[in-house]
N, C-alpha and C positions, 0 to 999 in steps of 0.2 A: 756329254755322258762323264758318269762319274766313275772314278777307278778309285778299286778296293786293294789293298795287299792285304792278305790274308795269311797266318802263318804259325803252325801249328810244327811242333819237333818232329813228330812223328805220325805216322796214319794208322799206327797201331788201333786194335781194334777194341770197338772201347766208342764212351759216348764222344768225347772230345772230335774223335775223327766222323763218328756219325754226324754231331752238329759242326761243321766246318766244311764239309763234301755236302750237305744237303744246303747252304747258305750259298753256297759257289754255285752248286748247279742251278738252282733255284730262285735264286734274287732275277728282278726284273732284266732280262739281255737289252728292253731297251733303255734303260736308265743305268744299269751298272755294267761295267768291267771288272772282272774280276780275273785276278791274279790267284794262286793256291802256292803258297811256297811252303815246305816242308824236309824234314830231314831223314832220317834211316833207320827201321826198326829194330831191338834183339832178334835173336835166330828164333827165339819162340815164341814172339809178343801178335806174329801174323798178321799181315797186312789187309785191313779194312777194302781197300777200292781191287785188289786179287780174290778175294772170299766172297767177295758179293759180282763180279765181274760189272764192276762200273769203271768208271772214267771220266777226268776233270778236264778239261777242257785247255784251262792252263795251267800247266803244274810245271813249278821250278822244286828244284831237287838239292838243296847242302848238303851232301855227304856228312862233313863235317858235325849238322846240327842233330843232335841226339836229346837222350833223354840228360843224359849224366853229365855232373859236372867234368871239363876235361880239362881246362889251361888254357895252354895252346890252340889246341880244337875250338873252345869254343872260341877265342880270337878270331881265328880265319873266319868261321862261322858270323863271326859282327861285321868281317867288312866284307865279306863274300854280299852277308843281305844288305849293308851299304850300299853297295856297284847295284845289286840289282831294285833298290827301291829308288836308286836318280837315274836307272836304267828306264823306270817304269813312271816314276813320277807319280805317284799314288797322290788323292787327294785325302783318304782315310786308309791307317794301317789300322787291322786289327788281329790281336795276338791272341791266342788261347793256350790257356795251363803255363804253369812255372817257367819252364825253359826258354818256350817261345815267349813271355811273355817279357823275358830276361831280354833276350838279344835282339830282341823286334823292335821294343819301345828306347831301348840306348839308340838301335840303326835308324830308328825312326828320329828320334830328337838331331842325332846326330845330320840327319839328311832335310830335316828342317820339312817332316810331316804335315801338314796344318792341322790334323785330327788323328788324333788313337786310342783309340778303344782298347780294350784287354778284357774279354773273359775269365775269372774263373770256376774251372767244372768241380770245387771243391778245394783243397788246399793242400801243401805238407807241411803245416807250422805248429801242428799241436801233436801231439803222442808218436811224432816219428822218427825224432832224432833226440837227441842228448840236451840238455836244459840249455847251454852254450849255444850250440847249433842252432837251437831253433830260433834262440833271440839274432844270430845274426842275420837269417833268412827273412826273420819282422822284418829288421832294420833295411832293407834292401828292398822289399816291398814297399817299404811307406815311402821310399827314394823313387823307387820306380809310380806309385801312385803318384808323385808328382810330376810324373813327365808322360802321365793320362792326362785327356780330356772328359774320358768315363770309363770304372770301372763297371764290371758285370757277373752278377751273381748269377750263377744257374737253381737256386735256390733260397728262399727268405733266410734261412738259418744259418748259410757261406756266407752270406749278407750280414746279419749281427756277429758269426762269430769273429770276423775280419774287423769288422768295426769297434769290438772289443779290445781287439788287437793292436790297436790307430793303424789300423793300415785304410788311407782314404776315409774324405769326408762324407758325411750322409748325403749333402745336395750334388756327388758326385758318383752315386755310389744305385745304378739300376737292378731289379732283378728281370731275365728273360731267361725263363724256364728253358728245356732242353726243345725240341721238335722232333716228331719222328714223322715217315711215311708207317701209318700204324693202317693204312687199308690195307698191308699187305699180311695182316690176322685176321681178315674177314672170315677166312675158311678154315681157320684151323678148328673145328667144331667136325667138318666133315673128313677130315686127316685122322681122327682117332683112330687107334690099333694096327699104325702103320708104322711106328718107332717100337711098339712092343713086338711086331710080328720080326720085326732088324733084328730086335736083341733077346728072340725068343725069351720077351714075358711072359707069362698067364694071362688075360684080359683079367681074372678076379685076383690077380695082384696088386696090391697098393704100389706107386711110383713117387720115390720123395727126389728133385730135380735143385741143381743150382747149376747157374750161367754164368760164369765169372771166370776172369782170366784167374794161373794159379799162382799170386803171388801171395806173400806174408798175410799185404793188408788185408785180404779178404776172407782169411782165416778159415781157413775148410779144415782143417786141423777139428775147429767147432763144430761145424758139417758130419764128418766125420764119428766124433766122440755120439753126437746127435744120434748118428746113426746105428751105433751101439747099442743104444738106449732101444731103440726104435724098432729092432733086428730080434730083440730079446722077447717086446712086447708082443710082434707080429712078424714072426719069423718068415713070411711068405713076400717082404717089405722087398725091394728095389730100390737101387739109387744109381740115381743116372747125375754124370759131373763133364758138364760142358764148357770147354774151355782149354786153353793150352798157358805154360810159362816155366817160367824157372823152377818152379817144388813139383813139379811131376812124377821125377822118379822117388822124391822122398814120399810123397803121397800116396804114393802104388804101395810102398812097403808099410805105409800106415795101415793103409787096406787087409795088407798078406797078413800081416802082427794081430789084427785083429781079429782076422779069420771072414772077416768080410767079403774077397773076392767072390764066389760065385752070386754075390747080389748087386755087386756094386760093377759100374759100369764109365769106362772113362772115354769119350768122344772126341777132344778135342776140339780144334775150331770148326763149330757147322755153318752151311748159310741159310739150311730149311728151318731153324726157328720157331715156323709156325706147325709144321708138322715133330717137333721133339714139344713146345708145350702143349699140343693136341693131350699129349699122354703123360704128361706130368700131373700130381695129383693132387699135391702141395710142389709150389715152386720156392728154394728159402733161400733165406741168405743171409751170409754170416759176419759181414764184414763189419771192420772194428771204425771206418771211417767211410764217408762217401757223397759226392756231392749230388747228384741223380743218381738213384739208383738204374740203371738201365733197364736190367735183367727186372724186375719190379716191373716196370711200366712195361715191360713186353708181353709179361706174363698176365697181368690185369689187363692187357687191350685183346688177350687172350681169351678171357673171362675163368682163369686160374688161379684158385686160392693163393696168397702168398705170407708166409710166414718170415721174419727178417728183423736182426738187432736193430735195436731204437737208436742210432747215430747218426749224425751225422746229419742227410738232407731228404732222408728217408721219412723220418713224421712227414714233410713237407708234399709226399707223396701218399702215406699209409696214414688213417687213422685207423687206432687202434679200434676192434672190433667192431666197425663200421665199412671199408673199404679192405682190409687185409691184419693181422694180427702182429704184435712186436713183443719182445723180449730184451733184457737186457743184455750188455751186447757180454762175451763170452757164455753166455747161461746155456748150455746144451742141454741140460736138463729143460730147463723152463722150454727149452724151443719145441723138443719135444712131445712136452706137454699137451703144448699149445696146435702140434701138428695131430694128435692124437685124438685131443677132439674135433676139429675140421675133419677126419677121416669119419669120427663118429655119429659127425651129425651132418651128414653130407645136405638139407639141401639149406641149415642155414650158411654151410658153405660156399653153396650155389647163388644166395641169395647177397651174400656179402662180398663174392666173387665178380656180381653182376652190377653191385655197384661201385667198385674198384675201378671195370672195365669201362662206366659212363663218364667215371671221372677222369678218367688219365683220355679219354675219347675228345673230352672235353676242354681238357687242360695243358696237354704235352704232341698239338696235331701240329701237321709240317705247316701249314695255311698258317697259324697261329702267330709260328718261330719268323716268317717271312716279312708277316706284317711288322713287328714289335723292333725287329733291327731294321726294318726300314723307316718307321719312323724315328728309331734313336737315332738314326743317321742324317732324315732329315735334320732334324731338330738341331746335331750339330752341326750343321752344315751353314744352315740359316744362319745359326749365333757368328759365325765366320764368314756371313754372307757369300757365302760357295755351293747356294742350291737354285742352279741356272741351270 
């Protein structure tokens, strides 16, 4: 039996938690025994398992493990992680995202774990911090790369960006796209009208939505600027924001200032995403950086037209004019124009959305992810004579 210790800093709602949960629950139990180690979420982040009523059989919580850099707490997390590793004796430690990647890989090195894998679900090494701090974080990642047997990026562009920053070697860097249980979106078309009834939106009113954490990198102020432009052109249009986070109060004030309150709906975290996407005529994303855009993949799986900023791994998911539409970062006017184009040509929008659905179904399925990770683990274990 191959023992895998999977590490993620927190199970907050989003792509990394979906990914880690899927792998922990779906890898062949006859071959793999998996323990998932996690920390705690912030007050407004939400918990992926709680939201979706899911559980992971072997879940270990290290309370001090979290998103922020916190000195003494991080040191406690490190030694707690070492103790967990020494107790469990994994063949593989697989870490996800920056904080878990730091604590988990150092602990794995201290405990002499045979195989260490780290997945980059994006990165915060460009555009988030001051140049000095960014270079310090890049130097840390270069050191951590030397403690890793394999680095995994969730998209080709993420891999290219990291290699450009001299993090890792090309021959030790794989691309493994995210995987999702996309079958839960099969029923989306039959659910159309339910969200409109809930929110009191007339059937003839167009709806534009964004599904994202309410945090700065998602740039909801650009979404709201786009909404102002759209509402002037189509007064009956409504706007739906799904998610929660540190900016909620600020964004609600922006809505009030812009006079958009009657047509804007903050829904918080929702588990019934198929029902929500069913009534969104255009799924928008205004992020300034993305690893793999989960909301776009989900929206495309529901055959909804998508309009997004052209950042990070988004172009690996959305091909402009073929599976969706892309605008420049922070270009609220450009995004508004694309949304109006989609709404003006519904047949064209439906055709592109159908192509998007086919693309994500073929590329981002759960079975493909499980097969890719199984092959990766087998290759690494075989190289060390441990695949028995």
